[in-house]
N, C-alpha and C positions, 0 to 999 in steps of 0.2 A: 504494500500500500504506500503510495507516494505521500510524503509529509511536506507540509508547507513550511519549510525552514525559513528563518529570518535572514536578512541580507548578510549579517556578520558571520553566519554559519555557512553561507554559500560562497564567500569570497575566496576560499581555497580551491574550489572545484568547478563552479558553475561555468558551463560553456566550453570545457576542455575535456578531451578524450585521450587519456594516457596511451591507449593502444595505438593511436595514430602517431605517437612520438616515442617509439621504442620503450614504452612503459614509464617514461620519465614522470615522476610525481609532480614536478613543476613544469609549466609550459616553457619550452625552449625559446630562444630568441630566433625568430625567422628573419635573419639578416639577408634578405634577397630582394632584388628589384622586380623580378618577374616570375611567373609560374607556368609550368608545362601543362598543356592540354593533352588529354588522352586521345582526342580525335579533333579534326577540323570542325565537325558538327558541334562538339561540346564548346569549342571556342566561340563559334557563332552564337550559340544559345546564351553563353555568359555575357557577351557584348550586347546582345539585344536587351537583356535585363539591365545591364549597367547604364546604357544610354536611354533607357525608358522607351524603347521601341515596341515593347509589348508588356502585358501584365504577367506577374508570377503565376505559375500553375500551382495547384494545391501542393503544399509541403515543399515547394521548390525554393532553394536558397541561392543567393548570388554566389557564383563560383569564384575562385581566386584567379585574378587576371594579372594585376600589376600593383605594386605596393602604394602607388599614388591613389588607387581606387579602394583596395582592401588588402588586408594582411592578417594572418591568424592572430598575431599579438593584438592588433587593433580591434579585431572583431570580438575576441574574448574579453578584452578590456571594456569595450562598449556594452557588451551583454551584461557584465557584472555591474558596471556603473549605473545602468538603467534601473537596477533593482532598488537602489537607495531611494530614488525619487518616484518609483513606480511609473516610470516613463515607458512609452512604447519603444523608444529607441533613443540612442545618444550618439553624438559625434564628438570625437576628440581632436583637438587642434594643437599646433606647435607652440601656442602661447594663449594666455587669457585674452589678449588684445586681438589675436587672430579669430577667436571664437566670437567676441563682441562685434568686431568690424564685419565679419561675414554675415551675422544676423542683421545688422543695420543695413548692409548692402542688399541683402535678399528681400527684406520686407519694407524697404523705402525706395521710392523712385522719384525722378525729377518732378517737382511740383508738390510733393508730399510735405506733411508736417509731422515732426517728432515732438512728443511731449515727454519730458524727462524730469526725474527728481534730482534736486540739488541739496547737498553736495553729492558728487559722484567721483569715482576714482580719477585721478589726474589724467591718465592716458585716455580714458573714455571721454572726459570733458574736452580734451584737445581734439580728438577725432570728430566730435560733434561740432565744435566751433571752427575748426580749421580745414577739415576735409569735406564734410557734408555740404557746406555752401557751394563748393566747387562743382557738385553734381546737381545743384538746384534743390536741395532739401533744406527747408527751414526748421528751426528748433526753438522751443520755448520751455522754460524751466518753471517748476513749482517747488515749494518747500514743505517740510513735514508739518509745519503749523498751519498751512493753508487748508481751508475747508473744501468739501466737495463742490460747493457752490462757487467758491472763489476760483477753484481750478477750472471749472467749466467756463467761468468768465474770462480767465486767462486764454483759454483755447479760442473762445468766440472773438476776443479782441484781435487775434491774428488775422481774422478774415478768411481763415483756411480750415474752419471746423469740419467742412465736408471732405477734407483731404488728410484727416488724421490717420496716418498709417500705422503708427506704433506708439505705445506708451512704454517707456523704458524706465524701470525703477531699480534703485540699489537700496536694499533694506536688510539689516541696518546699514546706514550710510558710512562710508569711509571718508574721514576718520572720526566722525562725531557720534556714531551710534544712534543717529536719529532714525526713527522707524516710519515707514510708509505703509499705509493700510492697503494691502493687496486686493481685498474684496471691494474697497472703494474704487480702485483703479479698474477693476472688472466692470463695475457699474458704469463708469465714465466711458469705457471702451464700447459697452453695449449701446450707448446713446449715439454713437457715431459710426459712420461707414467711410471707408477710403474709396470714394467713387462708388463702384458697385461691390467692392470687396469688404472684408472685415477689418476692423481695427484690432490689432493684437496687443497683448500684454506680455512683456518680457521682464523677468526678474533676475538681477545679478544677486546670486545667493552665496557669493564667495565668503562673506564674513561669517555666515552660520554653517557653511558646508552642508553636505547632504544628510547630516545626522540630526542637527538641531532645528531644521526647518524644511517643510515640504511644500513649496509654492504651487506645484502642479495640483496638489490635492485641494488647495484653496481656490483654484480656478485659473491660475496663470496659464498662458499658452506655451511659453517657453521659459526655460531656466538656463542661465549661463554661469559659468564658473571660471575663475582663474584656478585651474587644477594644480598649479604650482603650489598653492597654499595648503590647506588641510588635506586635500585628496592626495597630493604628492607627499607633502608633509615632512620632508627631510632636507630641504634646501639643496637638492642635488639634481633638479630637473625643472624645465619650463614647459608648461602645457596649459591648455584650456579645454572646456567642454560645453556642449549645448545639449539640452534634453527637451523632449516634447512628444506630441502624438506622431503617429506614423506619417500622416500627410505633410505636416510641417517639416519633419526631419528629413523627408525625401528631398524637399527643396533645399534644406541646409546642406545635406550631403552632396547633392548635385553641384551646387556652387563650390563646395570644398574641393570636389574632384578637379574642377577647372581652374581654381585658384592655386591648387597644389599645396595647401597649408595644413595638411594632416600631420599627426605626430609620427615620429620615427618608430620602427620596431623596438629599438633599444629603450626609448623613453616609455613606450607602452608597457614593456616588460617591467621596468622599474615601478610604474604605477600599479601594475598587478600586485607586485610585492607590497606596496604601500596600502592597498585596499584591505589586505589581511589584518592590519592593525588599526584601521581607520577609527573604528568606534572606541576602542580602549584608549587610543591617543587623545581623541577629542573629549572623552569623559574626564580624563585626568587633567587636561588643559583647562576645562571649565571649572572643575573643583579648585584648581590652583588659582584661577583668575578671581573667583569669588572671594578667596582669602586675601589676595593682594588688593582687590578693590575695597574690601572692608577696612584694611589697614590705611590705604590712601585717604579714605573718606573721613578719617579722624585725625589726620596729620595737620599740624598748624601751618605748614608751608604749602598746602594744597588748597586752591580756591574752590575747585569743583571737580567731581569725578563723573565721567560719562560711561556708565556701564549698566547693562540691562538688569543685572542682578540687584541693583540699588534702587530700582523704580519703586516708589511708595505704593502700597496696596490701595490707597485711597486716591491715587492719581488717575486721571482719565486714560493715561498711556498704559496703565497696568492691564486693563482688559485687552487692549491690542497686543501687548506682549504675550499674554497667556494664550491668546487665540492663534498667534502666528508661530510661536517658538516653544520648544520643550526644554530649553536650557538657556542660560544667559550668555553662553559663548565664552571665548577666550580673549576678546579684544577689549582693551581698556584705553580710553583717552582721558587725560586730566589736564586742568589748567593749573600750572604752578604759579604761585604768587610772584609777580614780577613780569618780565618780558622775555625777549630772545636771550639776553645775557644769562638770566637765571635758568632758562630751559637748557641752554647749551652747557652750563656748568653741571647741571644734573646729568645730562647725557654723557659728558666727558668723564664723569666720576664713577660711572657704572663699571663693575668688574665682571660679574657673572653674566649679566644681560648684555648681549652684543648690540653695538650701534650699527644698525643696518636696516634697509627697507625690506619689504616683503613681510609676510605674516603666516601664521598657521603652521609653523614648523616645530620640530621637537625642541629646539632651543628657543629661549626667550629673546625677543628682538625689540629695540626701541628706536624711534626716529622722531624728527621734527617736521610735521607735515607742511607748514607754511613755507619752509625753505628747501624742502626735499620733494616729496611726492606730489604736492599741490603748488609748486613754485610757479608754474606757467599760467595759473589762473589769474585773471585780472584782479588787482588788489581789493577793489570795492566788493566784488562778487565773493572773494575769499572771506572778507570780514562778515558779509551777510550769511555765509555758510557756518560761521563760527570757527573758521580755521585761523586762529589768532596767533600772535607771536609767542604767547605763553602756553600754547597747546602742545602736549607731548602724547604720542601714541605708543602703546606697548602691546606687543603680542606675547601672550603667556605660553610658555612651553611646558615640558613634562618633568622639569627638574623638581627637586624637593621644594614645596611651597615656602617653608620657613627660610630656606636659603635665598629664594627669590626676594622675599620680604626683607631679609637682612641686607641684601644688596641695594634694594630701593631705599631703605632707611639710611644707609651710610651715604648714598649719593645725595639724598635730600639734605642731610646734615652738612654736606660740603657746600651747599648753596648759601 
């Protein structure tokens, strides 16, 4: 009798047949550019499917053709990754920005309007403001404190409410941990059509990873990740991922084939390794982060701590937090008393925590968003986002929580 195992139980075996690889218990690295067809007829059938010239027959799978299109490491990884979000399919890319830019290019066309939440990751913000205008796509931002009615008014004021192609949200936001209501965005999308088409909702779920939040279950159409972060989780690879239903993922994967920005077999293999410990790493990181946030919240050199685990139960945001997330995560931002000088002194005084960008890795990392990840954003917009000179972002790792706190304490004492 087949048992419905949980994702963490399937990460060691799902989608892999040892008998096809000399009985190897772990999937080998298929470091090959191309694959041999048994017959010319088989090659023809594989290409017909790959190029969408015909529909799949019952139980037919896309055969192996060329590693730009598919590869065993890539396919097994995507099958396993899909389990976490309960997605029909997933597509893995060579970076988070590859995943994000591919989605934006596929679901927006000249004349369309993009509605996005602010703040968003600096690279995403740059692509929205510096590249999309070149292809005739307009963009307008909203913030976490804006009501549904206010956001509708923002869209209407553009004069392009009938061309709203995509609502793109990052929640919680990088680096402020501001939350965006996914269900609200679904309602806004339902009020609009992009010409004759649908307005889609895409959620960047990088901050919460596929363990702490399930945007597809809440009604989002697409989920994107910088898989470099929690999914990879060891600071030794760069990757991105997109998940969604079969129809939308066919569009994403088709564009990926012709952009050629899929992940390599070796990186896919490393990610398969990482998926085996994804849940236990993330659970440890969240437990550590709650302890660090509690410590920061009582320190006299800290002005304010931005962490989901500190939201007051009587706050209006608490209901949203409980509705969208099952844990507060591992990302903490805080305002140190002072400005850039004090923030830099704190960062330069850390010993255990590494001074580096990125997040979600086994080691704890700290950085200064205003002058690092979000430095290219226009200063007034940055202030509006809350990315101020005294804001520090910390990604909590799997080290001993008391050791992390000790390092934070001595660095604060040095300020």
